[in-house]
Each structure stands twice: as C-alpha cells, then as structure tokens.
Biopython code that builds the backbone (N, CA, C, O; Angstrom):
import numpy as np
from Bio.PDB.StructureBuilder import StructureBuilder

atoms = [
    (1, "MET", "N", (114.069, -24.896, 192.421)),
    (1, "MET", "CA", (114.340, -24.610, 191.036)),
    (1, "MET", "C", (114.504, -23.100, 190.880)),
    (1, "MET", "O", (113.736, -22.310, 191.429)),
    (2, "THR", "N", (115.516, -22.729, 190.125)),
    (2, "THR", "CA", (115.691, -21.335, 189.754)),
    (2, "THR", "C", (115.827, -21.272, 188.243)),
    (2, "THR", "O", (116.325, -22.204, 187.612)),
    (3, "SER", "N", (115.384, -20.178, 187.678)),
    (3, "SER", "CA", (115.504, -20.036, 186.231)),
    (3, "SER", "C", (115.697, -18.572, 185.884)),
    (3, "SER", "O", (115.367, -17.680, 186.665)),
    (4, "ARG", "N", (116.232, -18.348, 184.711)),
    (4, "ARG", "CA", (116.343, -16.987, 184.197)),
    (4, "ARG", "C", (116.219, -17.040, 182.682)),
    (4, "ARG", "O", (116.584, -18.027, 182.043)),
    (5, "ILE", "N", (115.704, -15.974, 182.134)),
    (5, "ILE", "CA", (115.548, -15.863, 180.692)),
    (5, "ILE", "C", (116.455, -14.734, 180.234)),
    (5, "ILE", "O", (116.576, -13.711, 180.908)),
    (6, "ARG", "N", (117.090, -14.924, 179.087)),
    (6, "ARG", "CA", (117.977, -13.887, 178.570)),
    (6, "ARG", "C", (118.002, -13.948, 177.050)),
    (6, "ARG", "O", (117.634, -14.951, 176.439)),
    (7, "THR", "N", (118.443, -12.860, 176.467)),
    (7, "THR", "CA", (118.630, -12.804, 175.017)),
    (7, "THR", "C", (120.093, -12.512, 174.750)),
    (7, "THR", "O", (120.666, -11.588, 175.327)),
    (8, "GLU", "N", (120.687, -13.291, 173.886)),
    (8, "GLU", "CA", (122.096, -13.148, 173.548)),
    (8, "GLU", "C", (122.244, -13.290, 172.036)),
    (8, "GLU", "O", (121.893, -14.319, 171.459)),
    (9, "ASN", "N", (122.759, -12.259, 171.416)),
    (9, "ASN", "CA", (122.943, -12.264, 169.961)),
    (9, "ASN", "C", (121.658, -12.613, 169.219)),
    (9, "ASN", "O", (121.685, -13.339, 168.225)),
    (10, "GLY", "N", (120.545, -12.098, 169.701)),
    (10, "GLY", "CA", (119.260, -12.328, 169.052)),
    (10, "GLY", "C", (118.630, -13.676, 169.345)),
    (10, "GLY", "O", (117.570, -13.988, 168.802)),
    (11, "LYS", "N", (119.265, -14.492, 170.203)),
    (11, "LYS", "CA", (118.728, -15.800, 170.565)),
    (11, "LYS", "C", (118.195, -15.739, 171.992)),
    (11, "LYS", "O", (118.839, -15.181, 172.880)),
    (12, "THR", "N", (117.017, -16.315, 172.204)),
    (12, "THR", "CA", (116.408, -16.322, 173.528)),
    (12, "THR", "C", (116.740, -17.631, 174.233)),
    (12, "THR", "O", (116.570, -18.714, 173.673)),
    (13, "TRP", "N", (117.214, -17.514, 175.464)),
    (13, "TRP", "CA", (117.627, -18.656, 176.267)),
    (13, "TRP", "C", (116.838, -18.689, 177.566)),
    (13, "TRP", "O", (116.501, -17.638, 178.113)),
    (14, "ILE", "N", (116.543, -19.874, 178.061)),
    (14, "ILE", "CA", (116.107, -20.065, 179.430)),
    (14, "ILE", "C", (117.115, -21.009, 180.057)),
    (14, "ILE", "O", (117.425, -22.062, 179.500)),
    (15, "GLU", "N", (117.624, -20.624, 181.219)),
    (15, "GLU", "CA", (118.540, -21.461, 181.985)),
    (15, "GLU", "C", (117.835, -21.870, 183.272)),
    (15, "GLU", "O", (117.281, -21.027, 183.978)),
    (16, "VAL", "N", (117.856, -23.155, 183.570)),
    (16, "VAL", "CA", (117.159, -23.687, 184.737)),
    (16, "VAL", "C", (118.137, -24.514, 185.567)),
    (16, "VAL", "O", (118.860, -25.355, 185.032)),
    (17, "THR", "N", (118.154, -24.270, 186.867)),
    (17, "THR", "CA", (118.884, -25.115, 187.808)),
    (17, "THR", "C", (117.838, -25.743, 188.723)),
    (17, "THR", "O", (116.972, -25.046, 189.252)),
    (18, "TYR", "N", (117.916, -27.042, 188.907)),
    (18, "TYR", "CA", (116.865, -27.731, 189.656)),
    (18, "TYR", "C", (117.444, -28.829, 190.537)),
    (18, "TYR", "O", (118.570, -29.283, 190.330)),
    (19, "ASP", "N", (116.662, -29.245, 191.517)),
    (19, "ASP", "CA", (117.032, -30.338, 192.408)),
    (19, "ASP", "C", (116.507, -31.636, 191.799)),
    (19, "ASP", "O", (115.295, -31.845, 191.756)),
    (20, "PRO", "N", (117.395, -32.510, 191.330)),
    (20, "PRO", "CA", (116.942, -33.739, 190.666)),
    (20, "PRO", "C", (116.229, -34.706, 191.605)),
    (20, "PRO", "O", (115.586, -35.650, 191.145)),
    (21, "GLN", "N", (116.334, -34.483, 192.913)),
    (21, "GLN", "CA", (115.624, -35.344, 193.858)),
    (21, "GLN", "C", (114.164, -34.928, 193.999)),
    (21, "GLN", "O", (113.350, -35.695, 194.512)),
    (22, "LYS", "N", (113.824, -33.715, 193.548)),
    (22, "LYS", "CA", (112.453, -33.225, 193.657)),
    (22, "LYS", "C", (111.742, -33.128, 192.309)),
    (22, "LYS", "O", (110.534, -33.352, 192.236)),
    (23, "LEU", "N", (112.462, -32.802, 191.257)),
    (23, "LEU", "CA", (111.887, -32.650, 189.917)),
    (23, "LEU", "C", (112.700, -33.437, 188.915)),
    (23, "LEU", "O", (113.917, -33.565, 189.051)),
    (24, "ASP", "N", (112.024, -33.963, 187.905)),
    (24, "ASP", "CA", (112.808, -34.535, 186.816)),
    (24, "ASP", "C", (113.023, -33.451, 185.755)),
    (24, "ASP", "O", (112.443, -32.367, 185.828)),
    (25, "TRP", "N", (113.849, -33.758, 184.791)),
    (25, "TRP", "CA", (114.275, -32.802, 183.774)),
    (25, "TRP", "C", (113.089, -32.211, 183.029)),
    (25, "TRP", "O", (113.032, -30.996, 182.836)),
    (26, "ASN", "N", (112.148, -33.033, 182.611)),
    (26, "ASN", "CA", (110.981, -32.558, 181.853)),
    (26, "ASN", "C", (110.092, -31.644, 182.690)),
    (26, "ASN", "O", (109.563, -30.655, 182.181)),
    (27, "ASP", "N", (109.926, -31.972, 183.980)),
    (27, "ASP", "CA", (109.106, -31.134, 184.851)),
    (27, "ASP", "C", (109.720, -29.753, 185.042)),
    (27, "ASP", "O", (109.005, -28.751, 185.047)),
    (28, "CYS", "N", (111.047, -29.692, 185.200)),
    (28, "CYS", "CA", (111.671, -28.381, 185.414)),
    (28, "CYS", "C", (111.580, -27.530, 184.146)),
    (28, "CYS", "O", (111.398, -26.316, 184.238)),
    (29, "ILE", "N", (111.703, -28.134, 182.981)),
    (29, "ILE", "CA", (111.572, -27.394, 181.725)),
    (29, "ILE", "C", (110.143, -26.867, 181.579)),
    (29, "ILE", "O", (109.942, -25.705, 181.225)),
    (30, "ALA", "N", (109.163, -27.711, 181.848)),
    (30, "ALA", "CA", (107.762, -27.293, 181.744)),
    (30, "ALA", "C", (107.452, -26.164, 182.723)),
    (30, "ALA", "O", (106.738, -25.224, 182.373)),
    (31, "ALA", "N", (107.977, -26.244, 183.935)),
    (31, "ALA", "CA", (107.743, -25.201, 184.932)),
    (31, "ALA", "C", (108.379, -23.876, 184.517)),
    (31, "ALA", "O", (107.777, -22.817, 184.695)),
    (32, "ALA", "N", (109.587, -23.928, 183.967)),
    (32, "ALA", "CA", (110.264, -22.704, 183.527)),
    (32, "ALA", "C", (109.516, -22.059, 182.357)),
    (32, "ALA", "O", (109.350, -20.840, 182.329)),
    (33, "LEU", "N", (109.073, -22.853, 181.412)),
    (33, "LEU", "CA", (108.314, -22.307, 180.283)),
    (33, "LEU", "C", (107.032, -21.638, 180.778)),
    (33, "LEU", "O", (106.682, -20.546, 180.330)),
    (34, "ALA", "N", (106.336, -22.299, 181.702)),
    (34, "ALA", "CA", (105.094, -21.736, 182.245)),
    (34, "ALA", "C", (105.372, -20.456, 183.037)),
    (34, "ALA", "O", (104.587, -19.509, 182.982)),
    (35, "ALA", "N", (106.478, -20.426, 183.769)),
    (35, "ALA", "CA", (106.813, -19.248, 184.580)),
    (35, "ALA", "C", (107.017, -18.006, 183.721)),
    (35, "ALA", "O", (106.680, -16.898, 184.138)),
    (36, "TYR", "N", (107.564, -18.186, 182.528)),
    (36, "TYR", "CA", (107.811, -17.046, 181.642)),
    (36, "TYR", "C", (106.711, -16.864, 180.596)),
    (36, "TYR", "O", (106.742, -15.906, 179.824)),
    (37, "GLY", "N", (105.752, -17.770, 180.570)),
    (37, "GLY", "CA", (104.636, -17.651, 179.639)),
    (37, "GLY", "C", (105.037, -17.807, 178.190)),
    (37, "GLY", "O", (104.498, -17.130, 177.314)),
    (38, "VAL", "N", (105.989, -18.704, 177.932)),
    (38, "VAL", "CA", (106.445, -18.920, 176.557)),
    (38, "VAL", "C", (106.244, -20.382, 176.167)),
    (38, "VAL", "O", (106.113, -21.261, 177.019)),
    (39, "ARG", "N", (106.224, -20.611, 174.877)),
    (39, "ARG", "CA", (106.157, -21.967, 174.338)),
    (39, "ARG", "C", (107.555, -22.369, 173.882)),
    (39, "ARG", "O", (108.381, -21.512, 173.568)),
    (40, "ARG", "N", (107.812, -23.643, 173.846)),
    (40, "ARG", "CA", (109.136, -24.165, 173.462)),
    (40, "ARG", "C", (109.589, -23.619, 172.112)),
    (40, "ARG", "O", (110.761, -23.284, 171.942)),
    (41, "GLU", "N", (108.685, -23.530, 171.168)),
    (41, "GLU", "CA", (109.069, -23.097, 169.816)),
    (41, "GLU", "C", (109.438, -21.611, 169.743)),
    (41, "GLU", "O", (109.951, -21.156, 168.721)),
    (42, "GLN", "N", (109.185, -20.855, 170.808)),
    (42, "GLN", "CA", (109.564, -19.445, 170.838)),
    (42, "GLN", "C", (111.010, -19.244, 171.293)),
    (42, "GLN", "O", (111.543, -18.138, 171.207)),
    (43, "LEU", "N", (111.641, -20.311, 171.775)),
    (43, "LEU", "CA", (112.992, -20.201, 172.311)),
    (43, "LEU", "C", (114.009, -20.834, 171.397)),
    (43, "LEU", "O", (113.694, -21.739, 170.625)),
    (44, "THR", "N", (115.226, -20.354, 171.489)),
    (44, "THR", "CA", (116.323, -20.954, 170.747)),
    (44, "THR", "C", (116.959, -22.069, 171.553)),
    (44, "THR", "O", (117.213, -23.152, 171.024)),
    (45, "VAL", "N", (117.221, -21.815, 172.843)),
    (45, "VAL", "CA", (117.928, -22.779, 173.684)),
    (45, "VAL", "C", (117.301, -22.816, 175.075)),
    (45, "VAL", "O", (116.913, -21.787, 175.627)),
    (46, "ILE", "N", (117.211, -24.028, 175.631)),
    (46, "ILE", "CA", (116.865, -24.204, 177.039)),
    (46, "ILE", "C", (117.971, -25.042, 177.661)),
    (46, "ILE", "O", (118.264, -26.138, 177.184)),
    (47, "LEU", "N", (118.583, -24.537, 178.716)),
    (47, "LEU", "CA", (119.610, -25.273, 179.441)),
    (47, "LEU", "C", (119.037, -25.698, 180.779)),
    (47, "LEU", "O", (118.453, -24.882, 181.492)),
    (48, "ALA", "N", (119.197, -26.965, 181.126)),
    (48, "ALA", "CA", (118.743, -27.458, 182.424)),
    (48, "ALA", "C", (119.897, -28.202, 183.070)),
    (48, "ALA", "O", (120.462, -29.126, 182.486)),
    (49, "LYS", "N", (120.240, -27.789, 184.282)),
    (49, "LYS", "CA", (121.321, -28.489, 184.974)),
    (49, "LYS", "C", (120.901, -28.801, 186.396)),
    (49, "LYS", "O", (120.304, -27.970, 187.080)),
    (50, "PRO", "N", (121.223, -30.023, 186.835)),
    (50, "PRO", "CA", (120.915, -30.391, 188.211)),
    (50, "PRO", "C", (121.727, -29.538, 189.169)),
    (50, "PRO", "O", (122.910, -29.289, 188.937)),
    (51, "GLY", "N", (121.093, -29.091, 190.244)),
    (51, "GLY", "CA", (121.810, -28.357, 191.274)),
    (51, "GLY", "C", (122.547, -29.329, 192.171)),
    (51, "GLY", "O", (122.361, -30.543, 192.084)),
    (52, "ARG", "N", (123.371, -28.789, 193.018)),
    (52, "ARG", "CA", (124.120, -29.639, 193.931)),
    (52, "ARG", "C", (123.304, -29.901, 195.190)),
    (52, "ARG", "O", (123.230, -29.061, 196.087)),
    (53, "ALA", "N", (122.703, -31.060, 195.239)),
    (53, "ALA", "CA", (122.000, -31.478, 196.455)),
    (53, "ALA", "C", (123.043, -32.039, 197.417)),
    (53, "ALA", "O", (124.173, -32.309, 197.010)),
    (54, "ALA", "N", (122.693, -32.212, 198.638)),
    (54, "ALA", "CA", (123.641, -32.742, 199.615)),
    (54, "ALA", "C", (124.211, -34.067, 199.137)),
    (54, "ALA", "O", (123.463, -35.015, 198.901)),
    (55, "GLY", "N", (125.504, -34.138, 198.996)),
    (55, "GLY", "CA", (126.158, -35.358, 198.546)),
    (55, "GLY", "C", (126.095, -35.577, 197.052)),
    (55, "GLY", "O", (126.599, -36.590, 196.567)),
    (56, "ASN", "N", (125.500, -34.673, 196.305)),
    (56, "ASN", "CA", (125.371, -34.835, 194.859)),
    (56, "ASN", "C", (126.399, -33.962, 194.167)),
    (56, "ASN", "O", (126.374, -32.739, 194.311)),
    (57, "ASN", "N", (127.286, -34.564, 193.430)),
    (57, "ASN", "CA", (128.331, -33.825, 192.729)),
    (57, "ASN", "C", (128.095, -33.872, 191.228)),
    (57, "ASN", "O", (129.048, -33.833, 190.450)),
    (58, "ASN", "N", (126.852, -33.956, 190.816)),
    (58, "ASN", "CA", (126.479, -34.110, 189.414)),
    (58, "ASN", "C", (126.543, -32.766, 188.696)),
    (58, "ASN", "O", (125.796, -31.846, 189.030)),
    (59, "ASN", "N", (127.428, -32.648, 187.714)),
    (59, "ASN", "CA", (127.581, -31.407, 186.980)),
    (59, "ASN", "C", (127.083, -31.525, 185.540)),
    (59, "ASN", "O", (127.416, -30.687, 184.701)),
    (60, "GLN", "N", (126.296, -32.548, 185.248)),
    (60, "GLN", "CA", (125.811, -32.728, 183.888)),
    (60, "GLN", "C", (124.795, -31.663, 183.535)),
    (60, "GLN", "O", (124.044, -31.197, 184.391)),
    (61, "MET", "N", (124.776, -31.282, 182.266)),
    (61, "MET", "CA", (123.824, -30.273, 181.805)),
    (61, "MET", "C", (123.039, -30.859, 180.643)),
    (61, "MET", "O", (123.613, -31.432, 179.717)),
    (62, "GLY", "N", (121.728, -30.711, 180.701)),
    (62, "GLY", "CA", (120.882, -31.152, 179.604)),
    (62, "GLY", "C", (120.533, -29.976, 178.736)),
    (62, "GLY", "O", (120.227, -28.900, 179.250)),
    (63, "ILE", "N", (120.571, -30.151, 177.433)),
    (63, "ILE", "CA", (120.197, -29.087, 176.510)),
    (63, "ILE", "C", (119.028, -29.599, 175.693)),
    (63, "ILE", "O", (119.082, -30.689, 175.125)),
    (64, "TRP", "N", (117.973, -28.803, 175.639)),
    (64, "TRP", "CA", (116.755, -29.212, 174.952)),
    (64, "TRP", "C", (116.552, -28.398, 173.743)),
    (64, "TRP", "O", (115.572, -28.593, 173.024)),
]
sb = StructureBuilder()
sb.init_structure("model")
sb.init_model(0)
sb.init_chain("A")
sb.init_seg("    ")
for serial, (resi, resn, name, xyz) in enumerate(atoms, 1):
    if name == "N":
        sb.init_residue(resn, " ", resi, " ")
    sb.init_atom(name, np.array(xyz, "f"), 0.0, 1.0, " ", f" {name:<3s}", serial, name[0])
structure = sb.get_structure()
C-alpha cells in the first residue's frame, strides 16, 4: 500500500493505492488515515484504487 496526502484548492485529499489481494478497501482507508493521524471528517476526499497485481488489470477507483 502506498498513500499520499495533499491539499488542492483548500481541500485535503488522501490518495491510496493498494493490493486488493492483501487488503480490502476499508482496511487500506483505515491504514492511510492512521498513517497521517487524521480522522475521516477532517478530509474532503479519499481516493482508493487497487494496484496492478500480477494478472490484475483492475483500474476501478473507489471514492469515500
């Protein structure tokens, strides 16, 4: 899992890329929030997208 936090036009974003074979969507969001020490209500947008695992061509993105 990789994540980054950024501010754009006054909105705070966390972007997370994760391996869906190791973590589910909720786990990666919880881990990213804990890594930055923020609560969900402090953010405007969280983007979570599955990474490309071997043989996985999934480009779907979840927005929370």
